[in-house]
N, C-alpha and C positions, 0 to 999 in steps of 0.2 A: 389516553396517549399523554405523553409528557415530553418536555425538553429536558435536557441535563446540562447543567453548567458546573465548571471547575474554576474557581477564582483562587489564584495564587497558591495552589496546592503543592506541598511539599510531602515527601515521604523520605525518613531517613531510618536505616538500619545501623545503630550505633553511629559511627562517623561517617558512614556512606550514605550519600545521597542518592536514592534509586529514582526519585522523581523530583524535578527541581523547578519550583515557580510555574507550575501548568495552568495556562489559562486557556479554557476550552468550552465552546458553546455548541452543543448538539440540538438542533432545531427539532420540533415535534415531527415525528413520522419520517425522519431523515435516516439514510444508511450511512454511517461514519466509520470509516476504517482507521484503526491505529495501526500504523504501519512503520516497522523498524527491525534491525537486526536483533538477535537473541541477547538479552541482557539489557536492553535500551530502556526498560521501565514501562513497556506498554502494558504488560500483563498486570503489574504492580497498579498502574493506574485503573484497570479494568476492576480489579478486586477491591480497590478503594470506593469505587462507584456502587459495587455490589454490597459493600459493608463487612467484606472479609478481611480487610485491613483497614485500619484507622489512620487518616493522615496525621502527619506530624504537625503541620498548620495549614491554614487555608479553609476555604468552604467549598461544600458540595451541595448542590440543589438538584432534586428530583421534581420536575414540575415546579410548584410554588413552595414545595416543602424543603426546608433547610436540614439534610440528612446527617451532615458532619461539619463540626466546627469546634474542633479540639480547645482553642483558646477560651471558648465559651461554655465548654462542657457539653457540647451537643454531639451525640452519636445514636442515630436511629439504627437498630439492628437489622441485619439482612431480611428477616421474616416480615418486616413492617415496611419495606421499601418498595414493595410491588413491582419487583424485578425478577426476572427469569434469566437463569445463566446456562449456557450449552458449553461444555468442557471438551477438550479434545479427546478425552479418554471414554467419552459415552456416559459412563458411570450409571449403567443400567444394573437393576436388581436381578441377578442370574436365576433366582428361583421363582420370579414373577413372570406371568405371560405378559405379551406385548399390551394387553388390554390392561392389565393391573399395573404395569409400569407407567402407562400414560395417565391412568386414573389416580395414581399415588398422591399427588399434590392436592387433588381435590378431596380425597378421602382424609388427608391431614386437615383440612379446613372444614371438615364435616358438612360438605355439600350434600344435599339431598341425593338418595341412590338414582332417581330418575333422571335428575339434572346431570349427574356424573355420566350416566350411560349415554344421554343425548350428545353431551359434549365430546366425550371419547370417540364416539362413532363419526361425529362431524370431522374431526381432527383426523382420524383414521382414513376417511375418504378424500380429504384434501390432500393428505400425504401418500396416497396409494398404499395404506396398509390395512385395508378392510379385510383383505383374506388371510392376514397374517396374525389377527388379534389373539388367537388361541396358541401361538408358537412361543417357545422360550427364547432368550437372546442368543444362546448358543446355536439355535436352528436358523439363524439369520445371517445374511451377508453384511460386510462393513458398511455400505450405503444404507441396507434397511436398518441396521443398528442406529446409524446416525439419524434417520428420519424418525425413529422411535424417541431418541433423545430431544429432538426438535418438538415431537408431538406432546412430550410431557411439558415442554416450556410453553408452548402455545396454547395448552388446554386450560391454563391458568388465566388467559386473557390479560397479561401484565401490562404496565406502562411502558416497560422498557425491556427489550432483550439484549443480553450481553453474551457474545460468543468469543471463546478463546480457542483459536485455531481448530475449529471443529472439523476441518476437513483434511488435516494433515495425515491422519491414518489411513486414507483412502488411496487406491492407485491412481495414475495420472488420468486415465479416461473416466474413471468414476468422478475424480474431483472437478473435472470440466462440467461434467452432467450436473452434478450437485451445486456448482457455483450459479448455474442458470436457474436451477429449481429453487435456491434459496433467494435468489435476487427477485424472481417472479412471486414467491410467497411473502416477501417483505412489502412488496408493493401491493400485493392483494390484501394483506393485514393493516398495513399502514401503521405498524407499530415502530417507534424509535428503535433503532438497532445500533449498537456499538460492537465492532467485529475486530479482533486482534489477529494479526497475521504479519508473517515476514516475508511473505510472497508477494512481489510487486504486481505479478499478473493478476492475482486475485483481487488485490487493491484496485487496479485499473478498471477491472471488469465489473466489480459489483458495486462500488461505493458511490453515493452522491457526492461526499466530500472525503478527502484523505487527510489524515493528520500524520505527518512523518516526524518521527522520535528518534533521537540519537543520544546516548549517555544521559538518559533522564530529561532531556530538554526538547521543547517542541521546536522543531526546524521551520516547518511551514505547513499552513493549513489551505486547502483549496480544492477546486474540482479536480478530477483526474487529468482534464486537459490543462489546467492552470499549473499543476505541479510537474508536468511533463514538459510543456511549452515555455513555462517561464519559472525555472527552479530559482530557489531564493539564494542557494549557495552550492558548493561543489559537492557537498554530501547528498543533498537532495538530487542534483543533477546525476551523480553517479549511481545512487541507489534505485532510481527510478529508470527503467529502460533495459531491454535486453537484445544484444550485448550492451554494456553500460557505455555511457558517453565517453568519447576520447578527450583526454586532456594533454595539452602540450604547452611548455613554457614558450612564450614568445616576447619579443621586445616591440613596442610600438614605435614606428620609424616616423620622421617628419613628413615624409611624402606620403602616409596613410596606409603602410603595409605592417602586417604582422611578420616580423622576422624570426624564423626559427632556427637560424644558423645554416641549415641545409638547404632550405627554400624559404620562399616568401608568399604570401597570400594577401591580396589587396582587400581591405575593409570597403564596405559601401559608404558613400559620403555621409549620410546621416550617423552610421556607427562611428566614424572618425570624428564627427563633430562632438559625440557625447565623450569620447575618449580625451579630446582636447579641453572640453569642460571640466573634466574631472583631472586635468593636469597629469594625464598619463603617457604623454608623448615622451619617448625616450626612456620609459619605465617598462619593467618586466610585468607581464600579466599572465593569467591562465587562460589559454584558448581552448574553448570546448565544443565540440560538434559531434552530433549523433552518427552512429554507423549509417542509418538510413539516409543520411545527407551527404555521404561520401560516395560518389558514383563511378563506375566503368565509363570513361569518356565517350565510349562508343554508344552509349544510351542517354548521354547528358544533352539537353536542350541549349544550355548556355556555357559555352567554354571558351575561355580567354586565355591563351598561353601566357605565363608570366603573371597572371593575376588570380585565377581560381583553379589553375590546371598545374599538376606536377607529375613527374614520372616517377614511379615508385615499384619496388621489388616485391613481388608476391612471395609470401613466407609460406602461408597455410590457406588452403581453401576447405571450408566446411560446406559440403552439400547438403542442404536441408530440403531438397526436391522442389519447392516453390521459390527458392532463393537461395544466394550463396552468401555465406559469411567469410569475407576474405580479409586475412592479417596482412598488412602491408608494412613496408619499412622504407625510409629515405635516410640513408646514412644510419646514424644511431637512433633516429626518431621512428616509433612505431605507432600505428594506428589501425583501426578496423573499419571496413565498409561493408554495406550490405549491397550485393549485386543482383540483378535478376537471373533467373535460371538460364537465361538464354546466353548469358556472358560465358565466353570461351576461355577465361584466364586459367592459367595453370601455375602450379608451384614452381618457382625458380625463374619466371619470365618477368620482364618489365612490363608495366602498363601504365597508360596514361589514366590519372585519377583526377576527377573534377569534384571540388568542394562547393555545396551550395552556401554561398556567403550570406544569403538572406537568413539561414538557419544558425548562424553562429552565435554562441555565448561567450562572453568574457567576464572573468572573475577576479576580484582583488587578489593579488598574489599573497598578501599578508594575512587577510581576514577570511578568504575564500567566499567572500559575499558577491552577489551577481553585480556587475556593471549592467549588462543588458543581456 
């Protein structure tokens, strides 16, 4: 097992910087998620760790070994990094059986035949593939093919697993099942794992830590709870969570309110104290609150008209069975709430809505960075 470190890593393609000054430390045995939208640099980062791309500058360590440092002429080829990669496309050999696909990396390393057989059967048992060893990939389902691709990586007993959106070709139900299987497997093996995805649900449910990336820059690194509860900026706050966080422009008033023009909400005393310390009284900020913290007033415990409660128009109700996602408006201001299934709100009616002011986020209007 090994930790992985990226120190001031850059990757440029011509004049375009795909990865900018990336500093990341993945501890031994941890499951790290690289999360961000398409084109943000997460796969390029993974490929540099694997040795499939050479960084423009910076250093990459796998364990104690410096595997990339272009300024000093260091570049360890992929085959010598003791890393196994699982791709989105499975990349199985169609003419080989499941057994031979899993055994292939060991045969390349000229591992003795008896040892190959032992390790292949151990991995097949672990992944529920023992009955499928004689089949060809075309005779397997998508989930079974993904397990074969995992088996081929596991059988090598590498120091690090790299996974590039390995579940994106599976249907929704199978993705949920495979997420749980992958997490369980990683804990069982204890191998350092770096997993690329654009799916924030995958990130929240699987990772020990999440590195959120946008336009090649690292935005925040933390546990799933940290990036959800204390986002570093508006990008992280808006990218993590479904539906996404509500953002509304507001002016901080001298008497401690967020003034949206159409209505006001009162900050808690400690929140207002922070805003005063930051000299934000009288200035415009970005007010953020997650839909699950916007309630139907009938189901709210703390409701104070004029402080945390407002009457809003119900625009759209999305009934998800166990809950309702309700799109609301006050004048020209729109926001979303998550109401319990028992809520009787209907499109076109007015409803009292309560904001949980303990869960409010405020961001700097200019930089987008979190104030609290």
